[in-house]
N, CA, C, O and the ligand as a Tripos MOL2 file, in Angstrom:
@<TRIPOS>MOLECULE
protein
  313   311    79     0     0
PROTEIN
NO_CHARGES

@<TRIPOS>ATOM
      1 N          70.9020  -66.5710   31.0410 N.3       1 MET1
      2 CA         72.2140  -67.0760   31.4440 C.3       1 MET1
      3 C          72.7450  -66.2270   32.5860 C.2       1 MET1
      4 O          72.9460  -65.0230   32.4230 O.2       1 MET1
      5 N          72.9730  -66.8390   33.7400 N.am      2 ALA2
      6 CA         73.4050  -66.0980   34.9100 C.3       2 ALA2
      7 C          74.8510  -66.4020   35.2820 C.2       2 ALA2
      8 O          75.4940  -65.6050   35.9650 O.2       2 ALA2
      9 N          75.3610  -67.5290   34.8460 N.am      3 TYR3
     10 CA         76.6810  -67.9490   35.2830 C.3       3 TYR3
     11 C          77.6730  -67.9200   34.1300 C.2       3 TYR3
     12 O          77.2930  -67.8370   32.9630 O.2       3 TYR3
     13 N          78.9400  -67.9890   34.4790 N.am      4 SER4
     14 CA         80.0080  -68.0690   33.4930 C.3       4 SER4
     15 C          80.0310  -69.4520   32.8540 C.2       4 SER4
     16 O          79.5080  -70.4130   33.4190 O.2       4 SER4
     17 N          80.6310  -69.5480   31.6860 N.am      5 THR5
     18 CA         80.7700  -70.8590   31.0550 C.3       5 THR5
     19 C          81.8440  -71.6900   31.7650 C.2       5 THR5
     20 O          81.9360  -72.9040   31.5810 O.2       5 THR5
     21 N          82.6540  -71.0050   32.5820 N.am      6 LYS6
     22 CA         83.6300  -71.7310   33.3880 C.3       6 LYS6
     23 C          82.9580  -72.2590   34.6470 C.2       6 LYS6
     24 O          82.2000  -71.5400   35.2980 O.2       6 LYS6
     25 N          83.2320  -73.5100   34.9900 N.am      7 LYS7
     26 CA         82.6420  -74.1030   36.1910 C.3       7 LYS7
     27 C          83.2100  -73.4470   37.4400 C.2       7 LYS7
     28 O          84.4100  -73.1980   37.5500 O.2       7 LYS7
     29 N          82.2980  -73.1720   38.3890 N.am      8 ARG8
     30 CA         82.6960  -72.4730   39.6070 C.3       8 ARG8
     31 C          82.0200  -73.1170   40.8110 C.2       8 ARG8
     32 O          80.8100  -73.3430   40.7900 O.2       8 ARG8
     33 N          82.7710  -73.4100   41.8420 N.am      9 PHE9
     34 CA         82.1910  -74.0070   43.0450 C.3       9 PHE9
     35 C          81.3500  -72.9760   43.8000 C.2       9 PHE9
     36 O          81.7030  -71.7990   43.8660 O.2       9 PHE9
     37 N          80.2340  -73.4360   44.3650 N.am     10 ILE10
     38 CA         79.4350  -72.5840   45.2430 C.3      10 ILE10
     39 C          79.6260  -73.0670   46.6650 C.2      10 ILE10
     40 O          79.3710  -74.2310   46.9750 O.2      10 ILE10
     41 N          80.0740  -72.1780   47.5240 N.am     11 ALA11
     42 CA         80.3490  -72.5360   48.9100 C.3      11 ALA11
     43 C          79.0590  -72.6990   49.7030 C.2      11 ALA11
     44 O          78.1080  -71.9390   49.5200 O.2      11 ALA11
     45 N          79.0320  -73.6810   50.5740 N.am     12 GLY12
     46 CA         77.9250  -73.8530   51.4980 C.3      12 GLY12
     47 C          76.6830  -74.4930   50.9130 C.2      12 GLY12
     48 O          75.6270  -74.4790   51.5460 O.2      12 GLY12
     49 N          76.7870  -75.0580   49.7080 N.am     13 VAL13
     50 CA         75.6300  -75.6960   49.0860 C.3      13 VAL13
     51 C          75.7870  -77.2130   49.1620 C.2      13 VAL13
     52 O          76.8530  -77.7600   48.8790 O.2      13 VAL13
     53 N          74.7120  -77.8670   49.5470 N.am     14 ILE14
     54 CA         74.7230  -79.3180   49.7080 C.3      14 ILE14
     55 C          74.1500  -79.9690   48.4580 C.2      14 ILE14
     56 O          73.1120  -79.5390   47.9560 O.2      14 ILE14
     57 N          74.8050  -80.9850   47.9590 N.am     15 CYS15
     58 CA         74.3270  -81.7220   46.7850 C.3      15 CYS15
     59 C          73.0380  -82.4580   47.1330 C.2      15 CYS15
     60 O          73.0010  -83.1820   48.1280 O.2      15 CYS15
     61 N          71.9770  -82.2940   46.3390 N.am     16 PRO16
     62 CA         70.7060  -82.9630   46.6350 C.3      16 PRO16
     63 C          70.7820  -84.4780   46.4690 C.2      16 PRO16
     64 O          69.9080  -85.1950   46.9560 O.2      16 PRO16
     65 N          71.8000  -84.9690   45.7970 N.am     17 LYS17
     66 CA         71.9100  -86.4130   45.5710 C.3      17 LYS17
     67 C          72.7850  -87.1110   46.6150 C.2      17 LYS17
     68 O          72.3640  -88.0900   47.2310 O.2      17 LYS17
     69 N          74.0000  -86.6040   46.8080 N.am     18 CYS18
     70 CA         74.9230  -87.2840   47.7240 C.3      18 CYS18
     71 C          75.0690  -86.5580   49.0560 C.2      18 CYS18
     72 O          75.7420  -87.0510   49.9610 O.2      18 CYS18
     73 N          74.4370  -85.3760   49.1850 N.am     19 SER19
     74 CA         74.4050  -84.6090   50.4420 C.3      19 SER19
     75 C          75.7740  -84.1340   50.9100 C.2      19 SER19
     76 O          75.9490  -83.8330   52.0910 O.2      19 SER19
     77 N          76.7390  -84.0630   50.0140 N.am     20 ARG20
     78 CA         78.0390  -83.5220   50.4020 C.3      20 ARG20
     79 C          78.0540  -82.0140   50.1910 C.2      20 ARG20
     80 O          77.4860  -81.5020   49.2250 O.2      20 ARG20
     81 N          78.7020  -81.3230   51.0960 N.am     21 MET21
     82 CA         78.7430  -79.8690   50.9980 C.3      21 MET21
     83 C          79.9540  -79.4010   50.1870 C.2      21 MET21
     84 O          80.9860  -80.0700   50.1430 O.2      21 MET21
     85 N          79.8050  -78.2410   49.5490 N.am     22 ASP22
     86 CA         80.8940  -77.5970   48.7880 C.3      22 ASP22
     87 C          81.3750  -78.4310   47.6140 C.2      22 ASP22
     88 O          82.5310  -78.3130   47.2050 O.2      22 ASP22
     89 N          80.5050  -79.2740   47.0630 N.am     23 LYS23
     90 CA         80.8920  -80.0780   45.9080 C.3      23 LYS23
     91 C          80.1700  -79.6220   44.6390 C.2      23 LYS23
     92 O          80.4990  -80.0700   43.5400 O.2      23 LYS23
     93 N          79.1880  -78.7330   44.7920 N.am     24 LEU24
     94 CA         78.4010  -78.3050   43.6420 C.3      24 LEU24
     95 C          79.0860  -77.1680   42.8930 C.2      24 LEU24
     96 O          79.5850  -76.2170   43.4930 O.2      24 LEU24
     97 N          79.0960  -77.2920   41.5740 N.am     25 MET25
     98 CA         79.6250  -76.2410   40.7150 C.3      25 MET25
     99 C          78.4860  -75.7030   39.8480 C.2      25 MET25
    100 O          77.5380  -76.4270   39.5450 O.2      25 MET25
    101 N          78.5810  -74.4520   39.4580 N.am     26 VAL26
    102 CA         77.5990  -73.8820   38.5400 C.3      26 VAL26
    103 C          78.3160  -73.4110   37.2740 C.2      26 VAL26
    104 O          79.4520  -72.9400   37.3160 O.2      26 VAL26
    105 N          77.6250  -73.5530   36.1620 N.am     27 PHE27
    106 CA         78.1960  -73.1040   34.8960 C.3      27 PHE27
    107 C          77.0750  -72.9480   33.8770 C.2      27 PHE27
    108 O          75.9610  -73.4280   34.0860 O.2      27 PHE27
    109 N          77.3730  -72.2860   32.7920 N.am     28 SER28
    110 CA         76.4030  -72.0850   31.7250 C.3      28 SER28
    111 C          76.8420  -72.8300   30.4700 C.2      28 SER28
    112 O          78.0240  -72.8630   30.1270 O.2      28 SER28
    113 N          75.8710  -73.4190   29.8030 N.am     29 LYS29
    114 CA         76.1440  -74.1140   28.5530 C.3      29 LYS29
    115 C          74.9680  -73.8530   27.6180 C.2      29 LYS29
    116 O          73.8190  -74.1170   27.9720 O.2      29 LYS29
    117 N          75.2500  -73.3440   26.4430 N.am     30 ASN30
    118 CA         74.2000  -73.0020   25.4770 C.3      30 ASN30
    119 C          73.1370  -72.0890   26.0990 C.2      30 ASN30
    120 O          71.9400  -72.2610   25.8650 O.2      30 ASN30
    121 N          73.5960  -71.1190   26.8930 N.am     31 GLU31
    122 CA         72.7460  -70.1180   27.5320 C.3      31 GLU31
    123 C          71.7750  -70.7050   28.5390 C.2      31 GLU31
    124 O          70.7730  -70.0770   28.8800 O.2      31 GLU31
    125 N          72.0690  -71.9140   29.0190 N.am     32 VAL32
    126 CA         71.2860  -72.5280   30.0840 C.3      32 VAL32
    127 C          72.2160  -72.7420   31.2670 C.2      32 VAL32
    128 O          73.3570  -73.1730   31.0990 O.2      32 VAL32
    129 N          71.7230  -72.4380   32.4730 N.am     33 ASP33
    130 CA         72.5400  -72.5820   33.6750 C.3      33 ASP33
    131 C          72.3890  -73.9890   34.2480 C.2      33 ASP33
    132 O          71.2820  -74.5190   34.3460 O.2      33 ASP33
    133 N          73.5100  -74.5770   34.6210 N.am     34 TYR34
    134 CA         73.5090  -75.9100   35.2100 C.3      34 TYR34
    135 C          74.2640  -75.9040   36.5280 C.2      34 TYR34
    136 O          75.1140  -75.0470   36.7700 O.2      34 TYR34
    137 N          73.9380  -76.8770   37.3780 N.am     35 ARG35
    138 CA         74.7540  -77.1480   38.5540 C.3      35 ARG35
    139 C          75.2170  -78.5910   38.4390 C.2      35 ARG35
    140 O          74.4880  -79.4600   37.9600 O.2      35 ARG35
    141 N          76.4270  -78.8250   38.8840 N.am     36 GLU36
    142 CA         76.9920  -80.1560   38.7600 C.3      36 GLU36
    143 C          77.7640  -80.5030   40.0200 C.2      36 GLU36
    144 O          78.5040  -79.6710   40.5460 O.2      36 GLU36
    145 N          77.5980  -81.7290   40.5070 N.am     37 CYS37
    146 CA         78.3100  -82.1750   41.6940 C.3      37 CYS37
    147 C          79.6050  -82.8630   41.2740 C.2      37 CYS37
    148 O          79.5920  -83.7960   40.4710 O.2      37 CYS37
    149 N          80.7260  -82.3900   41.8280 N.am     38 SER38
    150 CA         82.0130  -82.9660   41.4630 C.3      38 SER38
    151 C          82.2430  -84.3020   42.1680 C.2      38 SER38
    152 O          83.1480  -85.0490   41.7970 O.2      38 SER38
    153 N          81.4320  -84.6050   43.1800 N.am     39 ALA39
    154 CA         81.6190  -85.8350   43.9480 C.3      39 ALA39
    155 C          80.8640  -87.0160   43.3380 C.2      39 ALA39
    156 O          81.4070  -88.1160   43.2360 O.2      39 ALA39
    157 N          79.5920  -86.7840   42.9260 N.am     40 CYS40
    158 CA         78.7860  -87.9170   42.4580 C.3      40 CYS40
    159 C          78.3420  -87.7750   41.0080 C.2      40 CYS40
    160 O          77.7360  -88.6940   40.4570 O.2      40 CYS40
    161 N          78.6400  -86.6200   40.3730 N.am     41 GLY41
    162 CA         78.2890  -86.4510   38.9740 C.3      41 GLY41
    163 C          76.8700  -85.9590   38.7420 C.2      41 GLY41
    164 O          76.4270  -85.8840   37.5960 O.2      41 GLY41
    165 N          76.1500  -85.6240   39.8000 N.am     42 PHE42
    166 CA         74.7920  -85.0990   39.6900 C.3      42 PHE42
    167 C          74.7880  -83.8120   38.8620 C.2      42 PHE42
    168 O          75.5860  -82.9080   39.1080 O.2      42 PHE42
    169 N          73.8990  -83.7330   37.8940 N.am     43 THR43
    170 CA         73.7780  -82.5380   37.0720 C.3      43 THR43
    171 C          72.3140  -82.1370   36.9880 C.2      43 THR43
    172 O          71.4370  -82.9850   36.8220 O.2      43 THR43
    173 N          72.0570  -80.8450   37.1020 N.am     44 ASP44
    174 CA         70.6760  -80.3770   37.0750 C.3      44 ASP44
    175 C          70.6210  -79.0010   36.4280 C.2      44 ASP44
    176 O          71.5470  -78.2040   36.5750 O.2      44 ASP44
    177 N          69.5520  -78.7280   35.7220 N.am     45 GLU45
    178 CA         69.3700  -77.4030   35.1480 C.3      45 GLU45
    179 C          68.9400  -76.4340   36.2390 C.2      45 GLU45
    180 O          68.0320  -76.7360   37.0140 O.2      45 GLU45
    181 N          69.5800  -75.2760   36.3080 N.am     46 VAL46
    182 CA         69.2250  -74.2770   37.3120 C.3      46 VAL46
    183 C          68.1290  -73.3840   36.7440 C.2      46 VAL46
    184 O          68.3170  -72.7200   35.7250 O.2      46 VAL46
    185 N          67.0060  -73.3780   37.4040 N.am     47 ARG47
    186 CA         65.8850  -72.5470   36.9450 C.3      47 ARG47
    187 C          65.7800  -71.3150   37.8260 C.2      47 ARG47
    188 O          65.8100  -71.4110   39.0530 O.2      47 ARG47
    189 N          65.6610  -70.1800   37.2030 N.am     48 ILE48
    190 CA         65.5720  -68.9280   37.9690 C.3      48 ILE48
    191 C          64.2080  -68.2800   37.7330 C.2      48 ILE48
    192 O          64.1110  -67.0880   37.4410 O.2      48 ILE48
    193 N          63.1570  -69.0950   37.8660 N.am     49 ASN49
    194 CA         61.7920  -68.6100   37.6480 C.3      49 ASN49
    195 C          61.4070  -67.4900   38.6040 C.2      49 ASN49
    196 O          60.6500  -66.5890   38.2410 O.2      49 ASN49
    197 N          61.9230  -67.5470   39.8120 N.am     50 ALA50
    198 CA         61.5710  -66.5410   40.8030 C.3      50 ALA50
    199 C          61.9810  -65.1480   40.3220 C.2      50 ALA50
    200 O          61.2310  -64.1840   40.4730 O.2      50 ALA50
    201 N          63.1630  -65.0560   39.7480 N.am     51 VAL51
    202 CA         63.6540  -63.7780   39.2580 C.3      51 VAL51
    203 C          62.8020  -63.3000   38.0860 C.2      51 VAL51
    204 O          62.4550  -62.1210   38.0120 O.2      51 VAL51
    205 N          62.4640  -64.2030   37.1770 N.am     52 THR52
    206 CA         61.6520  -63.8460   36.0160 C.3      52 THR52
    207 C          60.2920  -63.3140   36.4500 C.2      52 THR52
    208 O          59.8050  -62.3220   35.9080 O.2      52 THR52
    209 N          59.6850  -63.9720   37.4220 N.am     53 ARG53
    210 CA         58.3820  -63.5220   37.9210 C.3      53 ARG53
    211 C          58.4700  -62.1130   38.4990 C.2      53 ARG53
    212 O          57.5840  -61.2850   38.2890 O.2      53 ARG53
    213 N          59.5340  -61.8580   39.2180 N.am     54 GLU54
    214 CA         59.6870  -60.5480   39.8570 C.3      54 GLU54
    215 C          59.7510  -59.4490   38.7980 C.2      54 GLU54
    216 O          59.1230  -58.4020   38.9520 O.2      54 GLU54
    217 N          60.4970  -59.6820   37.7390 N.am     55 ILE55
    218 CA         60.6220  -58.6910   36.6770 C.3      55 ILE55
    219 C          59.2630  -58.4560   36.0060 C.2      55 ILE55
    220 O          58.8960  -57.3100   35.7470 O.2      55 ILE55
    221 N          58.5160  -59.5270   35.7230 N.am     56 LYS56
    222 CA         57.2100  -59.3820   35.0810 C.3      56 LYS56
    223 C          56.2600  -58.5640   35.9470 C.2      56 LYS56
    224 O          55.5030  -57.7380   35.4350 O.2      56 LYS56
    225 N          56.2980  -58.7950   37.2730 N.am     57 THR57
    226 CA         55.4340  -58.0630   38.1920 C.3      57 THR57
    227 C          55.7130  -56.5670   38.1180 C.2      57 THR57
    228 O          54.7940  -55.7480   38.1080 O.2      57 THR57
    229 N          57.0020  -56.2240   38.0670 N.am     58 ARG58
    230 CA         57.3750  -54.8070   37.9950 C.3      58 ARG58
    231 C          56.8350  -54.1640   36.7320 C.2      58 ARG58
    232 O          56.3120  -53.0500   36.7700 O.2      58 ARG58
    233 N          56.9620  -54.8670   35.6090 N.am     59 VAL59
    234 CA         56.5310  -54.3180   34.3230 C.3      59 VAL59
    235 C          55.0110  -54.1460   34.3000 C.2      59 VAL59
    236 O          54.4970  -53.1720   33.7490 O.2      59 VAL59
    237 N          54.2940  -55.1060   34.9070 N.am     60 ASN60
    238 CA         52.8360  -55.0990   34.8270 C.3      60 ASN60
    239 C          52.1660  -54.2550   35.9120 C.2      60 ASN60
    240 O          50.9390  -54.2550   36.0160 O.2      60 ASN60
    241 N          52.9270  -53.5550   36.6990 N.am     61 ARG61
    242 CA         52.3200  -52.7150   37.7260 C.3      61 ARG61
    243 C          51.4220  -51.6610   37.0960 C.2      61 ARG61
    244 O          51.7670  -51.0870   36.0630 O.2      61 ARG61
    245 N          50.2810  -51.4040   37.7070 N.am     62 PRO62
    246 CA         49.3550  -50.4070   37.1400 C.3      62 PRO62
    247 C          49.9850  -49.0230   37.0440 C.2      62 PRO62
    248 O          50.9030  -48.6940   37.7950 O.2      62 PRO62
    249 N          49.4870  -48.2250   36.1200 N.am     63 LEU63
    250 CA         50.0400  -46.8900   35.8970 C.3      63 LEU63
    251 C          49.8120  -45.9650   37.0960 C.2      63 LEU63
    252 O          50.4970  -44.9530   37.2400 O.2      63 LEU63
    253 N          48.8480  -46.3150   37.9550 N.am     64 GLU64
    254 CA         48.5380  -45.4840   39.1270 C.3      64 GLU64
    255 C          49.7700  -45.2360   39.9960 C.2      64 GLU64
    256 O          49.9900  -44.1240   40.4770 O.2      64 GLU64
    257 N          50.5740  -46.2940   40.1920 N.am     65 SER65
    258 CA         51.7520  -46.1340   41.0530 C.3      65 SER65
    259 C          52.7500  -45.1650   40.4290 C.2      65 SER65
    260 O          53.4050  -44.4010   41.1390 O.2      65 SER65
    261 N          52.8680  -45.1940   39.1020 N.am     66 GLU66
    262 CA         53.7580  -44.2400   38.4290 C.3      66 GLU66
    263 C          53.2420  -42.8090   38.6060 C.2      66 GLU66
    264 O          54.0220  -41.8820   38.8210 O.2      66 GLU66
    265 N          51.9390  -42.6440   38.5140 N.am     67 GLN67
    266 CA         51.3400  -41.3220   38.6830 C.3      67 GLN67
    267 C          51.6260  -40.7710   40.0780 C.2      67 GLN67
    268 O          51.9540  -39.5950   40.2360 O.2      67 GLN67
    269 N          51.4990  -41.6330   41.0870 N.am     68 GLN68
    270 CA         51.7900  -41.2160   42.4620 C.3      68 GLN68
    271 C          53.2400  -40.7770   42.6030 C.2      68 GLN68
    272 O          53.5480  -39.8180   43.3100 O.2      68 GLN68
    273 N          54.1210  -41.4910   41.9210 N.am     69 HIS69
    274 CA         55.5420  -41.1690   41.9900 C.3      69 HIS69
    275 C          55.7840  -39.7640   41.4140 C.2      69 HIS69
    276 O          56.5640  -38.9910   41.9700 O.2      69 HIS69
    277 N          55.1280  -39.4460   40.3220 N.am     70 ILE70
    278 CA         55.2710  -38.1220   39.6930 C.3      70 ILE70
    279 C          54.7500  -37.0280   40.6350 C.2      70 ILE70
    280 O          55.3550  -35.9620   40.7450 O.2      70 ILE70
    281 N          53.6370  -37.2930   41.3060 N.am     71 ASP71
    282 CA         53.0840  -36.3180   42.2490 C.3      71 ASP71
    283 C          54.0830  -35.9840   43.3580 C.2      71 ASP71
    284 O          54.2140  -34.8240   43.7480 O.2      71 ASP71
    285 N          54.7790  -36.9900   43.8590 N.am     72 VAL72
    286 CA         55.7590  -36.7740   44.9250 C.3      72 VAL72
    287 C          56.8730  -35.8530   44.4430 C.2      72 VAL72
    288 O          57.2950  -34.9480   45.1630 O.2      72 VAL72
    289 N          57.3410  -36.0860   43.2310 N.am     73 ILE73
    290 CA         58.4200  -35.2550   42.6860 C.3      73 ILE73
    291 C          57.9590  -33.7920   42.5520 C.2      73 ILE73
    292 O          58.7220  -32.8700   42.8410 O.2      73 ILE73
    293 N          56.7300  -33.5910   42.1220 N.am     74 THR74
    294 CA         56.1970  -32.2370   41.9620 C.3      74 THR74
    295 C          56.1710  -31.4920   43.2970 C.2      74 THR74
    296 O          56.5180  -30.3130   43.3650 O.2      74 THR74
    297 N          55.7510  -32.1990   44.3680 N.am     75 LEU75
    298 CA         55.6990  -31.5660   45.6920 C.3      75 LEU75
    299 C          57.0820  -31.1310   46.1660 C.2      75 LEU75
    300 O          57.2330  -30.0750   46.7800 O.2      75 LEU75
    301 N          58.0770  -31.9440   45.8790 N.am     76 ILE76
    302 CA         59.4480  -31.5910   46.2900 C.3      76 ILE76
    303 C          59.9050  -30.3150   45.5390 C.2      76 ILE76
    304 O          60.5500  -29.4470   46.1280 O.2      76 ILE76
    305 N          59.5700  -30.2130   44.2590 N.am     77 ASP77
    306 CA         59.9700  -29.0690   43.4540 C.3      77 ASP77
    307 C          59.3650  -27.7770   43.9850 C.2      77 ASP77
    308 O          59.9930  -26.7210   43.9120 O.2      77 ASP77
    309 N          58.1230  -27.8540   44.5310 N.am     78 ASN78
    310 CA         57.4790  -26.6630   45.0470 C.3      78 ASN78
    311 C          58.1700  -26.1730   46.3190 C.2      78 ASN78
    312 O          57.7570  -25.1680   46.8980 O.2      78 ASN78
    313 ZN         76.7060  -85.1500   44.7570 Zn       79 ZN79
@<TRIPOS>BOND
     1     1     2 1
     2     2     3 1
     3     3     4 2
     4     3     5 am
     5     5     6 1
     6     6     7 1
     7     7     8 2
     8     7     9 am
     9     9    10 1
    10    10    11 1
    11    11    12 2
    12    11    13 am
    13    13    14 1
    14    14    15 1
    15    15    16 2
    16    15    17 am
    17    17    18 1
    18    18    19 1
    19    19    20 2
    20    19    21 am
    21    21    22 1
    22    22    23 1
    23    23    24 2
    24    23    25 am
    25    25    26 1
    26    26    27 1
    27    27    28 2
    28    27    29 am
    29    29    30 1
    30    30    31 1
    31    31    32 2
    32    31    33 am
    33    33    34 1
    34    34    35 1
    35    35    36 2
    36    35    37 am
    37    37    38 1
    38    38    39 1
    39    39    40 2
    40    39    41 am
    41    41    42 1
    42    42    43 1
    43    43    44 2
    44    43    45 am
    45    45    46 1
    46    46    47 1
    47    47    48 2
    48    47    49 am
    49    49    50 1
    50    50    51 1
    51    51    52 2
    52    51    53 am
    53    53    54 1
    54    54    55 1
    55    55    56 2
    56    55    57 am
    57    57    58 1
    58    58    59 1
    59    59    60 2
    60    59    61 am
    61    61    62 1
    62    62    63 1
    63    63    64 2
    64    63    65 am
    65    65    66 1
    66    66    67 1
    67    67    68 2
    68    67    69 am
    69    69    70 1
    70    70    71 1
    71    71    72 2
    72    71    73 am
    73    73    74 1
    74    74    75 1
    75    75    76 2
    76    75    77 am
    77    77    78 1
    78    78    79 1
    79    79    80 2
    80    79    81 am
    81    81    82 1
    82    82    83 1
    83    83    84 2
    84    83    85 am
    85    85    86 1
    86    86    87 1
    87    87    88 2
    88    87    89 am
    89    89    90 1
    90    90    91 1
    91    91    92 2
    92    91    93 am
    93    93    94 1
    94    94    95 1
    95    95    96 2
    96    95    97 am
    97    97    98 1
    98    98    99 1
    99    99   100 2
   100    99   101 am
   101   101   102 1
   102   102   103 1
   103   103   104 2
   104   103   105 am
   105   105   106 1
   106   106   107 1
   107   107   108 2
   108   107   109 am
   109   109   110 1
   110   110   111 1
   111   111   112 2
   112   111   113 am
   113   113   114 1
   114   114   115 1
   115   115   116 2
   116   115   117 am
   117   117   118 1
   118   118   119 1
   119   119   120 2
   120   119   121 am
   121   121   122 1
   122   122   123 1
   123   123   124 2
   124   123   125 am
   125   125   126 1
   126   126   127 1
   127   127   128 2
   128   127   129 am
   129   129   130 1
   130   130   131 1
   131   131   132 2
   132   131   133 am
   133   133   134 1
   134   134   135 1
   135   135   136 2
   136   135   137 am
   137   137   138 1
   138   138   139 1
   139   139   140 2
   140   139   141 am
   141   141   142 1
   142   142   143 1
   143   143   144 2
   144   143   145 am
   145   145   146 1
   146   146   147 1
   147   147   148 2
   148   147   149 am
   149   149   150 1
   150   150   151 1
   151   151   152 2
   152   151   153 am
   153   153   154 1
   154   154   155 1
   155   155   156 2
   156   155   157 am
   157   157   158 1
   158   158   159 1
   159   159   160 2
   160   159   161 am
   161   161   162 1
   162   162   163 1
   163   163   164 2
   164   163   165 am
   165   165   166 1
   166   166   167 1
   167   167   168 2
   168   167   169 am
   169   169   170 1
   170   170   171 1
   171   171   172 2
   172   171   173 am
   173   173   174 1
   174   174   175 1
   175   175   176 2
   176   175   177 am
   177   177   178 1
   178   178   179 1
   179   179   180 2
   180   179   181 am
   181   181   182 1
   182   182   183 1
   183   183   184 2
   184   183   185 am
   185   185   186 1
   186   186   187 1
   187   187   188 2
   188   187   189 am
   189   189   190 1
   190   190   191 1
   191   191   192 2
   192   191   193 am
   193   193   194 1
   194   194   195 1
   195   195   196 2
   196   195   197 am
   197   197   198 1
   198   198   199 1
   199   199   200 2
   200   199   201 am
   201   201   202 1
   202   202   203 1
   203   203   204 2
   204   203   205 am
   205   205   206 1
   206   206   207 1
   207   207   208 2
   208   207   209 am
   209   209   210 1
   210   210   211 1
   211   211   212 2
   212   211   213 am
   213   213   214 1
   214   214   215 1
   215   215   216 2
   216   215   217 am
   217   217   218 1
   218   218   219 1
   219   219   220 2
   220   219   221 am
   221   221   222 1
   222   222   223 1
   223   223   224 2
   224   223   225 am
   225   225   226 1
   226   226   227 1
   227   227   228 2
   228   227   229 am
   229   229   230 1
   230   230   231 1
   231   231   232 2
   232   231   233 am
   233   233   234 1
   234   234   235 1
   235   235   236 2
   236   235   237 am
   237   237   238 1
   238   238   239 1
   239   239   240 2
   240   239   241 am
   241   241   242 1
   242   242   243 1
   243   243   244 2
   244   243   245 am
   245   245   246 1
   246   246   247 1
   247   247   248 2
   248   247   249 am
   249   249   250 1
   250   250   251 1
   251   251   252 2
   252   251   253 am
   253   253   254 1
   254   254   255 1
   255   255   256 2
   256   255   257 am
   257   257   258 1
   258   258   259 1
   259   259   260 2
   260   259   261 am
   261   261   262 1
   262   262   263 1
   263   263   264 2
   264   263   265 am
   265   265   266 1
   266   266   267 1
   267   267   268 2
   268   267   269 am
   269   269   270 1
   270   270   271 1
   271   271   272 2
   272   271   273 am
   273   273   274 1
   274   274   275 1
   275   275   276 2
   276   275   277 am
   277   277   278 1
   278   278   279 1
   279   279   280 2
   280   279   281 am
   281   281   282 1
   282   282   283 1
   283   283   284 2
   284   283   285 am
   285   285   286 1
   286   286   287 1
   287   287   288 2
   288   287   289 am
   289   289   290 1
   290   290   291 1
   291   291   292 2
   292   291   293 am
   293   293   294 1
   294   294   295 1
   295   295   296 2
   296   295   297 am
   297   297   298 1
   298   298   299 1
   299   299   300 2
   300   299   301 am
   301   301   302 1
   302   302   303 1
   303   303   304 2
   304   303   305 am
   305   305   306 1
   306   306   307 1
   307   307   308 2
   308   307   309 am
   309   309   310 1
   310   310   311 1
   311   311   312 2
@<TRIPOS>SUBSTRUCTURE
     1 MET1         2 RESIDUE 1 A MET
     2 ALA2         6 RESIDUE 1 A ALA
     3 TYR3        10 RESIDUE 1 A TYR
     4 SER4        14 RESIDUE 1 A SER
     5 THR5        18 RESIDUE 1 A THR
     6 LYS6        22 RESIDUE 1 A LYS
     7 LYS7        26 RESIDUE 1 A LYS
     8 ARG8        30 RESIDUE 1 A ARG
     9 PHE9        34 RESIDUE 1 A PHE
    10 ILE10       38 RESIDUE 1 A ILE
    11 ALA11       42 RESIDUE 1 A ALA
    12 GLY12       46 RESIDUE 1 A GLY
    13 VAL13       50 RESIDUE 1 A VAL
    14 ILE14       54 RESIDUE 1 A ILE
    15 CYS15       58 RESIDUE 1 A CYS
    16 PRO16       62 RESIDUE 1 A PRO
    17 LYS17       66 RESIDUE 1 A LYS
    18 CYS18       70 RESIDUE 1 A CYS
    19 SER19       74 RESIDUE 1 A SER
    20 ARG20       78 RESIDUE 1 A ARG
    21 MET21       82 RESIDUE 1 A MET
    22 ASP22       86 RESIDUE 1 A ASP
    23 LYS23       90 RESIDUE 1 A LYS
    24 LEU24       94 RESIDUE 1 A LEU
    25 MET25       98 RESIDUE 1 A MET
    26 VAL26      102 RESIDUE 1 A VAL
    27 PHE27      106 RESIDUE 1 A PHE
    28 SER28      110 RESIDUE 1 A SER
    29 LYS29      114 RESIDUE 1 A LYS
    30 ASN30      118 RESIDUE 1 A ASN
    31 GLU31      122 RESIDUE 1 A GLU
    32 VAL32      126 RESIDUE 1 A VAL
    33 ASP33      130 RESIDUE 1 A ASP
    34 TYR34      134 RESIDUE 1 A TYR
    35 ARG35      138 RESIDUE 1 A ARG
    36 GLU36      142 RESIDUE 1 A GLU
    37 CYS37      146 RESIDUE 1 A CYS
    38 SER38      150 RESIDUE 1 A SER
    39 ALA39      154 RESIDUE 1 A ALA
    40 CYS40      158 RESIDUE 1 A CYS
    41 GLY41      162 RESIDUE 1 A GLY
    42 PHE42      166 RESIDUE 1 A PHE
    43 THR43      170 RESIDUE 1 A THR
    44 ASP44      174 RESIDUE 1 A ASP
    45 GLU45      178 RESIDUE 1 A GLU
    46 VAL46      182 RESIDUE 1 A VAL
    47 ARG47      186 RESIDUE 1 A ARG
    48 ILE48      190 RESIDUE 1 A ILE
    49 ASN49      194 RESIDUE 1 A ASN
    50 ALA50      198 RESIDUE 1 A ALA
    51 VAL51      202 RESIDUE 1 A VAL
    52 THR52      206 RESIDUE 1 A THR
    53 ARG53      210 RESIDUE 1 A ARG
    54 GLU54      214 RESIDUE 1 A GLU
    55 ILE55      218 RESIDUE 1 A ILE
    56 LYS56      222 RESIDUE 1 A LYS
    57 THR57      226 RESIDUE 1 A THR
    58 ARG58      230 RESIDUE 1 A ARG
    59 VAL59      234 RESIDUE 1 A VAL
    60 ASN60      238 RESIDUE 1 A ASN
    61 ARG61      242 RESIDUE 1 A ARG
    62 PRO62      246 RESIDUE 1 A PRO
    63 LEU63      250 RESIDUE 1 A LEU
    64 GLU64      254 RESIDUE 1 A GLU
    65 SER65      258 RESIDUE 1 A SER
    66 GLU66      262 RESIDUE 1 A GLU
    67 GLN67      266 RESIDUE 1 A GLN
    68 GLN68      270 RESIDUE 1 A GLN
    69 HIS69      274 RESIDUE 1 A HIS
    70 ILE70      278 RESIDUE 1 A ILE
    71 ASP71      282 RESIDUE 1 A ASP
    72 VAL72      286 RESIDUE 1 A VAL
    73 ILE73      290 RESIDUE 1 A ILE
    74 THR74      294 RESIDUE 1 A THR
    75 LEU75      298 RESIDUE 1 A LEU
    76 ILE76      302 RESIDUE 1 A ILE
    77 ASP77      306 RESIDUE 1 A ASP
    78 ASN78      310 RESIDUE 1 A ASN
    79 ZN79       313 GROUP 0 **** ****
């Protein structure tokens, strides 16, 4: 859940259905994010897969990079 349960307009976003700008609102319902067009009633679930992928990549990074980070800290201490 990324948005408030209160509907909020997003500036500069064009509705994919009616192509009007500044008509889309975002809100959360049952821990799912939605966008809704106030002009034509278009509603769509907002998927944030890109963010999820980024977090998984960070977690799955090999331990080698962590080891290198520790080496750098040791050199500074010397
Ligand atoms: Zn619309």
